[in-house]
PDB file of N, CA, C and O in Angstrom:
ATOM      1  N   UNK A   1       0.810  -1.181   0.000  1.00  0.00           N
ATOM      2  CA  UNK A   1       0.000   0.000   0.000  1.00  0.00           C
ATOM      3  C   UNK A   1       0.860   1.253   0.000  1.00  0.00           C
ATOM      4  O   UNK A   1       0.516   2.257  -0.624  1.00  0.00           O
ATOM      5  N   UNK A   2       1.980   1.184   0.705  1.00  0.00           N
ATOM      6  CA  UNK A   2       2.854   2.355   0.771  1.00  0.00           C
ATOM      7  C   UNK A   2       3.386   2.726  -0.605  1.00  0.00           C
ATOM      8  O   UNK A   2       3.479   3.910  -0.930  1.00  0.00           O
ATOM      9  N   UNK A   3       3.737   1.735  -1.417  1.00  0.00           N
ATOM     10  CA  UNK A   3       4.249   2.056  -2.747  1.00  0.00           C
ATOM     11  C   UNK A   3       3.159   2.660  -3.628  1.00  0.00           C
ATOM     12  O   UNK A   3       3.445   3.509  -4.471  1.00  0.00           O
ATOM     13  N   UNK A   4       1.914   2.228  -3.439  1.00  0.00           N
ATOM     14  CA  UNK A   4       0.800   2.809  -4.189  1.00  0.00           C
ATOM     15  C   UNK A   4       0.668   4.294  -3.879  1.00  0.00           C
ATOM     16  O   UNK A   4       0.588   5.119  -4.789  1.00  0.00           O
ATOM     17  N   UNK A   5       0.647   4.635  -2.590  1.00  0.00           N
ATOM     18  CA  UNK A   5       0.487   6.036  -2.216  1.00  0.00           C
ATOM     19  C   UNK A   5       1.693   6.866  -2.627  1.00  0.00           C
ATOM     20  O   UNK A   5       1.547   8.035  -2.986  1.00  0.00           O
ATOM     21  N   UNK A   6       2.866   6.282  -2.579  1.00  0.00           N
ATOM     22  CA  UNK A   6       4.057   6.997  -3.013  1.00  0.00           C
ATOM     23  C   UNK A   6       3.978   7.321  -4.498  1.00  0.00           C
ATOM     24  O   UNK A   6       4.243   8.452  -4.907  1.00  0.00           O
ATOM     25  N   UNK A   7       3.614   6.329  -5.304  1.00  0.00           N
ATOM     26  CA  UNK A   7       3.525   6.585  -6.745  1.00  0.00           C
ATOM     27  C   UNK A   7       2.365   7.517  -7.067  1.00  0.00           C
ATOM     28  O   UNK A   7       2.464   8.323  -7.992  1.00  0.00           O
ATOM     29  N   UNK A   8       1.275   7.423  -6.327  1.00  0.00           N
ATOM     30  CA  UNK A   8       0.153   8.341  -6.540  1.00  0.00           C
ATOM     31  C   UNK A   8       0.607   9.776  -6.290  1.00  0.00           C
ATOM     32  O   UNK A   8       0.292  10.676  -7.067  1.00  0.00           O
ATOM     33  N   UNK A   9       1.338   9.982  -5.216  1.00  0.00           N
ATOM     34  CA  UNK A   9       1.778  11.337  -4.893  1.00  0.00           C
ATOM     35  C   UNK A   9       2.775  11.869  -5.912  1.00  0.00           C
ATOM     36  O   UNK A   9       2.682  13.028  -6.316  1.00  0.00           O
ATOM     37  N   UNK A  10       3.718  11.048  -6.330  1.00  0.00           N
ATOM     38  CA  UNK A  10       4.757  11.555  -7.227  1.00  0.00           C
ATOM     39  C   UNK A  10       4.294  11.651  -8.672  1.00  0.00           C
ATOM     40  O   UNK A  10       4.705  12.565  -9.388  1.00  0.00           O
ATOM     41  N   UNK A  11       3.449  10.730  -9.115  1.00  0.00           N
ATOM     42  CA  UNK A  11       3.062  10.714 -10.519  1.00  0.00           C
ATOM     43  C   UNK A  11       1.808  11.511 -10.826  1.00  0.00           C
ATOM     44  O   UNK A  11       1.635  11.968 -11.955  1.00  0.00           O
ATOM     45  N   UNK A  12       0.940  11.687  -9.859  1.00  0.00           N
ATOM     46  CA  UNK A  12      -0.341  12.294 -10.183  1.00  0.00           C
ATOM     47  C   UNK A  12      -0.627  13.593  -9.446  1.00  0.00           C
ATOM     48  O   UNK A  12      -1.157  14.531 -10.040  1.00  0.00           O
ATOM     49  N   UNK A  13      -0.292  13.666  -8.182  1.00  0.00           N
ATOM     50  CA  UNK A  13      -0.742  14.824  -7.409  1.00  0.00           C
ATOM     51  C   UNK A  13       0.369  15.807  -7.067  1.00  0.00           C
ATOM     52  O   UNK A  13       0.087  16.883  -6.541  1.00  0.00           O
ATOM     53  N   UNK A  14       1.603  15.476  -7.346  1.00  0.00           N
ATOM     54  CA  UNK A  14       2.704  16.393  -7.022  1.00  0.00           C
ATOM     55  C   UNK A  14       2.560  17.686  -7.817  1.00  0.00           C
ATOM     56  O   UNK A  14       2.334  17.667  -9.027  1.00  0.00           O
ATOM     57  N   UNK A  15       2.690  18.773  -7.134  1.00  0.00           N
ATOM     58  CA  UNK A  15       2.630  20.110  -7.742  1.00  0.00           C
ATOM     59  C   UNK A  15       1.324  20.386  -8.468  1.00  0.00           C
ATOM     60  O   UNK A  15       1.292  21.213  -9.378  1.00  0.00           O
ATOM     61  N   UNK A  16       0.255  19.716  -8.088  1.00  0.00           N
ATOM     62  CA  UNK A  16      -1.042  19.936  -8.712  1.00  0.00           C
ATOM     63  C   UNK A  16      -2.032  20.368  -7.637  1.00  0.00           C
ATOM     64  O   UNK A  16      -2.126  19.745  -6.580  1.00  0.00           O
ATOM     65  N   UNK A  17      -2.752  21.418  -7.910  1.00  0.00           N
ATOM     66  CA  UNK A  17      -3.738  21.910  -6.957  1.00  0.00           C
ATOM     67  C   UNK A  17      -5.119  21.734  -7.564  1.00  0.00           C
ATOM     68  O   UNK A  17      -5.400  22.232  -8.654  1.00  0.00           O
ATOM     69  N   UNK A  18      -5.969  21.026  -6.852  1.00  0.00           N
ATOM     70  CA  UNK A  18      -7.348  20.835  -7.297  1.00  0.00           C
ATOM     71  C   UNK A  18      -8.226  21.849  -6.580  1.00  0.00           C
ATOM     72  O   UNK A  18      -8.118  22.030  -5.367  1.00  0.00           O
ATOM     73  N   UNK A  19      -9.081  22.498  -7.324  1.00  0.00           N
ATOM     74  CA  UNK A  19      -9.921  23.545  -6.744  1.00  0.00           C
ATOM     75  C   UNK A  19     -11.081  22.995  -5.919  1.00  0.00           C
ATOM     76  O   UNK A  19     -11.571  23.668  -5.013  1.00  0.00           O
ATOM     77  N   UNK A  20     -11.515  21.793  -6.223  1.00  0.00           N
ATOM     78  CA  UNK A  20     -12.621  21.203  -5.470  1.00  0.00           C
ATOM     79  C   UNK A  20     -12.265  19.785  -5.051  1.00  0.00           C
ATOM     80  O   UNK A  20     -11.369  19.154  -5.612  1.00  0.00           O
ATOM     81  N   UNK A  21     -12.975  19.315  -4.072  1.00  0.00           N
ATOM     82  CA  UNK A  21     -12.778  17.945  -3.604  1.00  0.00           C
ATOM     83  C   UNK A  21     -13.180  16.946  -4.693  1.00  0.00           C
ATOM     84  O   UNK A  21     -12.556  15.895  -4.842  1.00  0.00           O
ATOM     85  N   UNK A  22     -14.219  17.281  -5.444  1.00  0.00           N
ATOM     86  CA  UNK A  22     -14.650  16.397  -6.532  1.00  0.00           C
ATOM     87  C   UNK A  22     -13.574  16.267  -7.600  1.00  0.00           C
ATOM     88  O   UNK A  22     -13.367  15.180  -8.141  1.00  0.00           O
ATOM     89  N   UNK A  23     -12.891  17.352  -7.906  1.00  0.00           N
ATOM     90  CA  UNK A  23     -11.794  17.303  -8.882  1.00  0.00           C
ATOM     91  C   UNK A  23     -10.654  16.426  -8.366  1.00  0.00           C
ATOM     92  O   UNK A  23     -10.066  15.663  -9.132  1.00  0.00           O
ATOM     93  N   UNK A  24     -10.340  16.527  -7.079  1.00  0.00           N
ATOM     94  CA  UNK A  24      -9.290  15.697  -6.488  1.00  0.00           C
ATOM     95  C   UNK A  24      -9.686  14.225  -6.534  1.00  0.00           C
ATOM     96  O   UNK A  24      -8.861  13.373  -6.864  1.00  0.00           O
ATOM     97  N   UNK A  25     -10.928  13.921  -6.210  1.00  0.00           N
ATOM     98  CA  UNK A  25     -11.412  12.537  -6.286  1.00  0.00           C
ATOM     99  C   UNK A  25     -11.330  12.006  -7.707  1.00  0.00           C
ATOM    100  O   UNK A  25     -10.944  10.859  -7.927  1.00  0.00           O
ATOM    101  N   UNK A  26     -11.694  12.842  -8.669  1.00  0.00           N
ATOM    102  CA  UNK A  26     -11.631  12.418 -10.071  1.00  0.00           C
ATOM    103  C   UNK A  26     -10.194  12.127 -10.490  1.00  0.00           C
ATOM    104  O   UNK A  26      -9.945  11.175 -11.230  1.00  0.00           O
ATOM    105  N   UNK A  27      -9.247  12.937 -10.023  1.00  0.00           N
ATOM    106  CA  UNK A  27      -7.834  12.704 -10.338  1.00  0.00           C
ATOM    107  C   UNK A  27      -7.354  11.371  -9.769  1.00  0.00           C
ATOM    108  O   UNK A  27      -6.672  10.612 -10.456  1.00  0.00           O
ATOM    109  N   UNK A  28      -7.707  11.088  -8.524  1.00  0.00           N
ATOM    110  CA  UNK A  28      -7.292   9.831  -7.889  1.00  0.00           C
ATOM    111  C   UNK A  28      -7.956   8.654  -8.590  1.00  0.00           C
ATOM    112  O   UNK A  28      -7.296   7.650  -8.858  1.00  0.00           O
ATOM    113  N   UNK A  29      -9.237   8.755  -8.892  1.00  0.00           N
ATOM    114  CA  UNK A  29      -9.940   7.677  -9.591  1.00  0.00           C
ATOM    115  C   UNK A  29      -9.305   7.410 -10.952  1.00  0.00           C
ATOM    116  O   UNK A  29      -9.092   6.257 -11.328  1.00  0.00           O
ATOM    117  N   UNK A  30      -9.006   8.472 -11.681  1.00  0.00           N
ATOM    118  CA  UNK A  30      -8.389   8.325 -12.996  1.00  0.00           C
ATOM    119  C   UNK A  30      -7.042   7.623 -12.895  1.00  0.00           C
ATOM    120  O   UNK A  30      -6.724   6.758 -13.711  1.00  0.00           O
ATOM    121  N   UNK A  31      -6.250   7.996 -11.889  1.00  0.00           N
ATOM    122  CA  UNK A  31      -4.954   7.345 -11.701  1.00  0.00           C
ATOM    123  C   UNK A  31      -5.125   5.855 -11.438  1.00  0.00           C
ATOM    124  O   UNK A  31      -4.426   5.032 -12.029  1.00  0.00           O
ATOM    125  N   UNK A  32      -6.042   5.511 -10.562  1.00  0.00           N
ATOM    126  CA  UNK A  32      -6.237   4.102 -10.201  1.00  0.00           C
ATOM    127  C   UNK A  32      -6.741   3.307 -11.395  1.00  0.00           C
ATOM    128  O   UNK A  32      -6.199   2.244 -11.695  1.00  0.00           O
ATOM    129  N   UNK A  33      -7.750   3.791 -12.072  1.00  0.00           N
ATOM    130  CA  UNK A  33      -8.375   3.034 -13.151  1.00  0.00           C
ATOM    131  C   UNK A  33      -7.565   3.000 -14.440  1.00  0.00           C
ATOM    132  O   UNK A  33      -7.564   1.987 -15.139  1.00  0.00           O
ATOM    133  N   UNK A  34      -6.890   4.069 -14.760  1.00  0.00           N
ATOM    134  CA  UNK A  34      -6.180   4.134 -16.050  1.00  0.00           C
ATOM    135  C   UNK A  34      -4.712   3.765 -15.975  1.00  0.00           C
ATOM    136  O   UNK A  34      -4.140   3.288 -16.954  1.00  0.00           O
ATOM    137  N   UNK A  35      -4.094   3.983 -14.818  1.00  0.00           N
ATOM    138  CA  UNK A  35      -2.668   3.710 -14.740  1.00  0.00           C
ATOM    139  C   UNK A  35      -2.340   2.563 -13.805  1.00  0.00           C
ATOM    140  O   UNK A  35      -1.723   1.585 -14.226  1.00  0.00           O
ATOM    141  N   UNK A  36      -2.734   2.659 -12.557  1.00  0.00           N
ATOM    142  CA  UNK A  36      -2.264   1.711 -11.548  1.00  0.00           C
ATOM    143  C   UNK A  36      -2.811   0.298 -11.744  1.00  0.00           C
ATOM    144  O   UNK A  36      -2.034  -0.654 -11.823  1.00  0.00           O
ATOM    145  N   UNK A  37      -4.102   0.149 -11.822  1.00  0.00           N
ATOM    146  CA  UNK A  37      -4.711  -1.178 -11.880  1.00  0.00           C
ATOM    147  C   UNK A  37      -4.273  -1.995 -13.103  1.00  0.00           C
ATOM    148  O   UNK A  37      -3.932  -3.167 -12.942  1.00  0.00           O
ATOM    149  N   UNK A  38      -4.269  -1.434 -14.306  1.00  0.00           N
ATOM    150  CA  UNK A  38      -3.865  -2.244 -15.464  1.00  0.00           C
ATOM    151  C   UNK A  38      -2.392  -2.670 -15.451  1.00  0.00           C
ATOM    152  O   UNK A  38      -2.033  -3.663 -16.083  1.00  0.00           O
ATOM    153  N   UNK A  39      -1.550  -1.938 -14.746  1.00  0.00           N
ATOM    154  CA  UNK A  39      -0.107  -2.211 -14.801  1.00  0.00           C
ATOM    155  C   UNK A  39       0.464  -2.919 -13.581  1.00  0.00           C
ATOM    156  O   UNK A  39       1.580  -3.436 -13.633  1.00  0.00           O
ATOM    157  N   UNK A  40      -0.284  -2.950 -12.489  1.00  0.00           N
ATOM    158  CA  UNK A  40       0.291  -3.549 -11.274  1.00  0.00           C
ATOM    159  C   UNK A  40       0.397  -5.057 -11.418  1.00  0.00           C
ATOM    160  O   UNK A  40      -0.458  -5.696 -12.032  1.00  0.00           O
ATOM    161  N   UNK A  41       1.426  -5.604 -10.862  1.00  0.00           N
ATOM    162  CA  UNK A  41       1.666  -7.039 -10.941  1.00  0.00           C
ATOM    163  C   UNK A  41       0.917  -7.733  -9.814  1.00  0.00           C
ATOM    164  O   UNK A  41       0.986  -7.318  -8.657  1.00  0.00           O
ATOM    165  N   UNK A  42       0.212  -8.777 -10.162  1.00  0.00           N
ATOM    166  CA  UNK A  42      -0.648  -9.468  -9.207  1.00  0.00           C
ATOM    167  C   UNK A  42      -0.099 -10.858  -8.920  1.00  0.00           C
ATOM    168  O   UNK A  42       0.150 -11.623  -9.852  1.00  0.00           O
ATOM    169  N   UNK A  43       0.097 -11.201  -7.643  1.00  0.00           N
ATOM    170  CA  UNK A  43       0.622 -12.537  -7.325  1.00  0.00           C
ATOM    171  C   UNK A  43      -0.325 -13.659  -7.768  1.00  0.00           C
ATOM    172  O   UNK A  43       0.127 -14.762  -8.075  1.00  0.00           O
ATOM    173  N   UNK A  44      -1.614 -13.390  -7.801  1.00  0.00           N
ATOM    174  CA  UNK A  44      -2.571 -14.416  -8.247  1.00  0.00           C
ATOM    175  C   UNK A  44      -2.476 -14.674  -9.747  1.00  0.00           C
ATOM    176  O   UNK A  44      -2.933 -15.709 -10.232  1.00  0.00           O
ATOM    177  N   UNK A  45      -1.886 -13.738 -10.475  1.00  0.00           N
ATOM    178  CA  UNK A  45      -1.713 -13.893 -11.922  1.00  0.00           C
ATOM    179  C   UNK A  45      -0.277 -14.263 -12.275  1.00  0.00           C
ATOM    180  O   UNK A  45       0.157 -14.061 -13.409  1.00  0.00           O
ATOM    181  N   UNK A  46       0.454 -14.799 -11.316  1.00  0.00           N
ATOM    182  CA  UNK A  46       1.845 -15.168 -11.563  1.00  0.00           C
ATOM    183  C   UNK A  46       2.749 -13.954 -11.689  1.00  0.00           C
ATOM    184  O   UNK A  46       3.720 -13.971 -12.446  1.00  0.00           O
ATOM    185  N   UNK A  47       2.431 -12.903 -10.952  1.00  0.00           N
ATOM    186  CA  UNK A  47       3.176 -11.644 -10.959  1.00  0.00           C
ATOM    187  C   UNK A  47       3.230 -11.006 -12.339  1.00  0.00           C
ATOM    188  O   UNK A  47       4.215 -10.364 -12.704  1.00  0.00           O
ATOM    189  N   UNK A  48       2.169 -11.189 -13.092  1.00  0.00           N
ATOM    190  CA  UNK A  48       2.001 -10.494 -14.364  1.00  0.00           C
ATOM    191  C   UNK A  48       0.927  -9.436 -14.186  1.00  0.00           C
ATOM    192  O   UNK A  48       0.049  -9.573 -13.333  1.00  0.00           O
ATOM    193  N   UNK A  49       0.994  -8.394 -14.977  1.00  0.00           N
ATOM    194  CA  UNK A  49      -0.032  -7.361 -14.903  1.00  0.00           C
ATOM    195  C   UNK A  49      -1.247  -7.815 -15.714  1.00  0.00           C
ATOM    196  O   UNK A  49      -1.120  -8.673 -16.588  1.00  0.00           O
ATOM    197  N   UNK A  50      -2.412  -7.253 -15.436  1.00  0.00           N
ATOM    198  CA  UNK A  50      -3.581  -7.581 -16.247  1.00  0.00           C
ATOM    199  C   UNK A  50      -3.376  -7.286 -17.729  1.00  0.00           C
ATOM    200  O   UNK A  50      -3.915  -7.993 -18.580  1.00  0.00           O
ATOM    201  N   UNK A  51      -2.605  -6.253 -18.045  1.00  0.00           N
ATOM    202  CA  UNK A  51      -2.318  -5.945 -19.450  1.00  0.00           C
ATOM    203  C   UNK A  51      -1.483  -7.051 -20.097  1.00  0.00           C
ATOM    204  O   UNK A  51      -1.708  -7.402 -21.256  1.00  0.00           O
ATOM    205  N   UNK A  52      -0.518  -7.602 -19.351  1.00  0.00           N
ATOM    206  CA  UNK A  52       0.312  -8.690 -19.883  1.00  0.00           C
ATOM    207  C   UNK A  52      -0.518  -9.955 -20.082  1.00  0.00           C
ATOM    208  O   UNK A  52      -0.343 -10.656 -21.079  1.00  0.00           O
ATOM    209  N   UNK A  53      -1.409 -10.254 -19.155  1.00  0.00           N
ATOM    210  CA  UNK A  53      -2.283 -11.423 -19.291  1.00  0.00           C
ATOM    211  C   UNK A  53      -3.163 -11.277 -20.517  1.00  0.00           C
ATOM    212  O   UNK A  53      -3.329 -12.227 -21.282  1.00  0.00           O
ATOM    213  N   UNK A  54      -3.723 -10.107 -20.707  1.00  0.00           N
ATOM    214  CA  UNK A  54      -4.585  -9.854 -21.865  1.00  0.00           C
ATOM    215  C   UNK A  54      -3.815  -9.962 -23.177  1.00  0.00           C
ATOM    216  O   UNK A  54      -4.323 -10.510 -24.155  1.00  0.00           O
ATOM    217  N   UNK A  55      -2.582  -9.435 -23.198  1.00  0.00           N
ATOM    218  CA  UNK A  55      -1.762  -9.505 -24.407  1.00  0.00           C
ATOM    219  C   UNK A  55      -1.425 -10.955 -24.748  1.00  0.00           C
ATOM    220  O   UNK A  55      -1.440 -11.340 -25.917  1.00  0.00           O
ATOM    221  N   UNK A  56      -1.123 -11.751 -23.737  1.00  0.00           N
ATOM    222  CA  UNK A  56      -0.819 -13.170 -23.990  1.00  0.00           C
ATOM    223  C   UNK A  56      -2.034 -13.923 -24.491  1.00  0.00           C
ATOM    224  O   UNK A  56      -1.903 -14.835 -25.308  1.00  0.00           O
ATOM    225  N   UNK A  57      -3.216 -13.558 -24.013  1.00  0.00           N
ATOM    226  CA  UNK A  57      -4.433 -14.240 -24.421  1.00  0.00           C
ATOM    227  C   UNK A  57      -4.812 -13.932 -25.860  1.00  0.00           C
ATOM    228  O   UNK A  57      -5.499 -14.726 -26.503  1.00  0.00           O
ATOM    229  N   UNK A  58      -4.372 -12.787 -26.375  1.00  0.00           N
ATOM    230  CA  UNK A  58      -4.725 -12.399 -27.747  1.00  0.00           C
ATOM    231  C   UNK A  58      -3.670 -12.811 -28.772  1.00  0.00           C
ATOM    232  O   UNK A  58      -3.871 -12.616 -29.970  1.00  0.00           O
ATOM    233  N   UNK A  59      -2.563 -13.369 -28.328  1.00  0.00           N
ATOM    234  CA  UNK A  59      -1.537 -13.819 -29.274  1.00  0.00           C
ATOM    235  C   UNK A  59      -2.037 -15.046 -30.036  1.00  0.00           C
ATOM    236  O   UNK A  59      -2.752 -15.879 -29.480  1.00  0.00           O
ATOM    237  N   UNK A  60      -1.658 -15.152 -31.308  1.00  0.00           N
ATOM    238  CA  UNK A  60      -2.106 -16.312 -32.095  1.00  0.00           C
ATOM    239  C   UNK A  60      -1.475 -17.607 -31.673  1.00  0.00           C
ATOM    240  O   UNK A  60      -1.766 -18.653 -32.252  1.00  0.00           O
TER     241      UNK A  60
END
C-alpha cells in the first residue's frame, strides 16, 4: 500500500492543486483506473499485470 500512495503522490498529485474535492477525487480515480490497476503485478496472476495477461491471451 505504501508504494501505491508513493507513486500516486509523485506521478499524479505532485505540484497539482485541485480547486474542489470532486476534482481531487476524479484525479485519484483516474490514476487508479487508467494507470495503476492495469499495470500492477498481481501474485494471483503469476506476478504479471492484467495488461500482460490480456496480451498473452490475444496472441495467435
